[in-house]
C-alpha atoms as one frame of an Amber mdcrd trajectory, in Angstrom:
protein
  -8.499 -15.047 -10.564  -4.832 -15.834 -10.972  -3.787 -12.238 -11.436  -5.093
 -11.423  -7.969  -3.197 -14.439  -6.645  -0.036 -12.944  -8.135  -0.701  -9.672
  -6.321  -0.968 -11.538  -3.018   2.210 -13.515  -3.651   4.045 -10.297  -4.533
   2.869  -8.706  -1.290   3.927 -11.787   0.663   7.407 -11.380  -0.792   7.498
  -7.803   0.453   6.269  -8.974   3.850   9.129 -11.483   4.071  11.512  -8.604
   3.397   9.890  -6.706   6.241  10.452  -9.625   8.590  14.145  -9.728   7.721
  14.497  -5.979   8.229  12.657  -6.146  11.540  15.013  -8.833  12.831  18.025
  -6.840  11.647  16.791  -3.713  13.408  16.308  -5.554  16.689  19.839  -7.013
  16.554  22.346  -4.707  18.311  25.517  -3.818  16.489  28.457  -5.872  17.749
  31.117  -4.943  15.217  32.029  -1.254  15.580  34.692   0.196  13.343  38.210
   0.044  14.727  38.756   3.688  13.847  35.907   4.813  16.073  36.576   5.664
  19.739  35.269   3.332  22.411  33.090   6.047  23.909  30.614   8.214  22.085
  30.054  11.834  22.836  27.150  12.435  25.235  25.349  14.805  22.927  24.543
  13.831  19.355  23.168  16.365  16.867  19.905  15.676  15.143  20.126  13.692
  11.931  19.170  16.137   9.147  18.811  13.292   6.653  16.156  11.586   8.745
  14.329  14.868   9.304  14.326  15.575   5.582  12.999  12.090   4.834  10.224
  12.380   7.388   9.259  15.787   5.994   9.223  14.414   2.471   7.268  11.318
   3.478   4.392  13.197   5.078   2.981  16.578   4.212   0.648  17.071   7.139
  -0.281  20.556   6.012  -1.946  18.993   2.983  -3.118  15.944   4.919  -1.639
  13.532   2.387   1.750  12.030   1.646   4.309  12.265  -1.127   5.828   8.937
  -0.170   6.293   5.881  -2.412   6.567   2.299  -1.236  10.025   1.034  -2.136
  10.559   4.391  -3.875   8.090   3.396  -6.608   4.498   2.483  -5.701   2.193
   5.407  -4.774   1.686   5.681  -1.012  -0.091   9.020  -0.910  -2.780   8.095
   1.638  -0.321   6.989   4.317   0.883   9.342   7.051   3.863   8.802   9.340
   3.960  10.459  12.779   0.985  12.557  11.738  -0.534  13.289  15.136  -3.719
  15.308  14.898  -4.426  16.315  11.313  -7.538  17.899   9.825  -9.921  15.638
   7.905  -9.778  15.496   4.130 -12.553  17.160   2.191 -14.389  15.157  -0.445
 -12.474  17.032  -3.103  -9.144  16.162  -1.489 -10.115  12.495  -1.280 -10.908
  12.363  -4.982  -7.798  14.353  -5.874  -5.332  12.114  -4.036  -6.989   8.905
  -5.271  -6.866  10.208  -8.835  -3.191  11.068  -8.415  -2.394   7.567  -7.171
  -4.645   5.656  -9.573  -3.145   7.231 -12.693   0.456   7.295 -11.525   3.012
   6.405 -14.193   4.414   3.437 -12.243   1.084   1.598 -12.485   1.422   1.197
 -16.262   4.186  -1.432 -16.029   2.448  -2.942 -13.000  -0.785  -3.577 -14.883
   1.195  -4.606 -17.948   2.917  -7.284 -15.861  -0.398  -8.510 -14.451  -1.853
  -8.717 -17.946   1.201 -10.609 -19.180   0.956 -13.181 -16.418  -2.759 -13.581
 -17.035  -2.071 -14.021 -20.758   0.640 -16.636 -20.140  -1.632 -18.616 -17.829
  -4.618 -18.126 -20.143  -6.727 -17.111 -17.187 -10.194 -15.943 -18.182  -9.935
 -17.646 -21.587 -12.870 -15.623 -22.843 -10.436 -12.788 -23.507  -8.622 -14.919
 -26.063  -4.931 -14.713 -26.962  -2.749 -12.510 -29.135  -2.546  -8.752 -29.008
  -6.303  -8.383 -28.683  -6.471 -10.720 -25.698  -3.545  -8.975 -24.034  -5.133
  -5.577 -24.576  -8.363  -6.760 -22.936  -6.491  -8.161 -19.967  -4.482  -4.967
 -19.560  -7.656  -2.877 -19.682  -9.389  -5.152 -17.196  -6.464  -5.032 -14.748
  -6.312  -1.247 -14.993 -10.081  -0.931 -14.545 -10.144  -3.347 -11.602  -7.515
  -1.398  -9.696  -8.943   2.011 -10.532 -12.529   1.132  -9.602 -11.472  -0.302
  -6.265  -9.238   2.681  -5.505 -12.063   5.159  -6.078 -14.717   3.151  -4.231
 -12.587   2.451  -1.142 -10.580   5.682  -1.105 -12.875   8.419  -2.419 -16.523
   7.592  -3.142 -17.576   5.680  -0.029 -15.297   7.647   2.329 -16.917  10.857
   1.051 -20.466   9.515   1.393 -19.882   7.866   4.785 -17.543  10.582   6.122
 -14.736   8.101   6.741 -11.018   8.821   6.558  -9.322   6.760   3.811  -5.815
   7.424   5.120  -3.610   4.866   6.852  -1.997   6.297   9.982   1.201   4.427
  10.765   1.625   3.580  14.428   5.441   3.442  14.261   5.887   2.283  17.858
   5.650  -0.999  19.713   6.907  -4.438  18.780   6.622  -6.212  15.477   3.630
  -8.338  16.489   1.772  -5.373  17.972   2.309  -3.221  14.882   1.372  -6.053
  12.542  -1.859  -6.580  14.468  -2.602  -2.863  14.261  -2.038  -2.816  10.488
  -4.291  -5.833   9.946  -7.016  -4.308  12.107  -7.210  -1.242   9.829  -9.056
  -3.369   7.266 -11.965  -3.531   9.701 -11.508  -0.358  11.768 -10.942   3.147
  10.448 -11.277   6.772  11.508 -14.245   8.915  10.771 -13.739  12.463   9.555
 -14.503  13.581  13.116 -11.688  11.409  14.493 -13.700   8.551  16.002 -13.174
   4.830  15.410 -15.683   3.083  13.170 -16.128  -0.144  11.229 -14.382   0.248
   7.873 -17.461   0.163   5.652 -15.518   1.871   2.873 -12.980  -0.937   2.580
 -15.239  -3.957   3.088 -18.224  -2.803   1.057 -16.133  -0.820  -1.415 -14.050
  -3.843  -2.370 -17.207  -5.963  -2.586 -18.857  -3.438  -4.892 -15.689  -3.239
  -6.968 -15.593  -7.022  -7.381 -19.246  -7.103  -8.415 -18.928  -4.234 -10.896
 -15.871  -5.670 -12.611 -17.122  -9.257 -12.675 -20.566  -8.490 -14.072 -19.588
  -5.799 -16.578 -16.409  -6.200 -18.617 -15.030  -9.575 -17.529 -15.858 -12.638
 -19.682 -19.400 -13.954 -19.284 -18.137 -17.378 -18.176 -16.665 -15.780 -15.049
 -19.796 -13.876 -14.083 -20.742 -16.040 -11.142 -21.425 -15.318  -7.498 -18.655
 -17.645  -6.370 -16.094 -15.915  -8.585 -17.229 -12.515  -7.337 -16.840 -13.666
  -3.726 -13.403 -15.061  -4.529 -12.273 -11.783  -6.100 -13.658  -9.850  -3.128
 -11.822 -12.024  -0.613  -8.572 -11.787  -2.575  -8.819  -8.007  -2.801  -9.348
  -7.718   0.968  -6.433 -10.076   1.578  -4.195  -8.086  -0.762  -5.178  -4.814
   0.918  -4.450  -6.351   4.335  -0.917  -7.293   3.301  -0.457  -3.846   1.802
  -1.347  -2.231   5.143   1.321  -4.327   6.855   3.877  -3.246   4.264   2.848
   0.395   4.759   3.270   0.132   8.528   6.883  -1.032   8.287   8.009   0.842
   5.194   9.419   3.840   7.169  11.679   1.433   9.069  12.908  -0.092   5.835
  13.417   3.334   4.258  15.519   4.580   7.162  17.454   1.334   7.222  18.311
   1.643   3.545  19.176   5.325   3.897  21.458   4.641   6.860  23.180   1.852
   4.966  23.826   4.122   2.012  25.043   6.924   4.259  27.522   4.735   6.183
  28.879   2.842   3.179  32.554   3.757   2.618  33.279   6.077  -0.289  35.948
   4.826  -2.666
């Protein structure tokens, strides 16, 4: 499905941004301001801005996050520097997934996906015009919501798996990227052990099957199309994990840039 391809391309764009930021962070500053002294004081006070951001990004008392990727997209199941946190109850899993799935920012997101699908006339069984657009918008919204609940609430509650993404936040770029990718296949259990990520793999497969064989056009109800949608969803989620791993670095980089920009 071309709309899923668009999601992957969008995530790849974000990943390229991450690469640029990572290179910038690893490059030492060689152009200090002339007004600054050559030597820095031995003791530097803690940065209250960073502390406030970290506190806002992760609410470990609740076990979920208030963070947003690029200050927009819900990132409520990602924890930064969480350490040991208690497991989420089934009720908490459903609550946080509901909060993210019906977030206001997803309305223009699904509207954009539906518009692209309409322009490309993907799944022609939906037709064109306002009616076709409405069907595509509803399908995009349903696809995302079903997958969110299956992978983040329903299966994690049944299988006692933790749907949260725990950022590693240390190590090199390659190491952290490998860790983020591995979270598609490995996750925590509610008891804190490592386990195969049944919730993600089987949840996305079930989501692809439900959407394909229920409300999508009959011409697309094939096993090959279902497998294609499943693979694209897993690929999109993999890229999203990588973005989540490096988002705190980008956020601090942007905040530091804004803080040090000269005031006119």
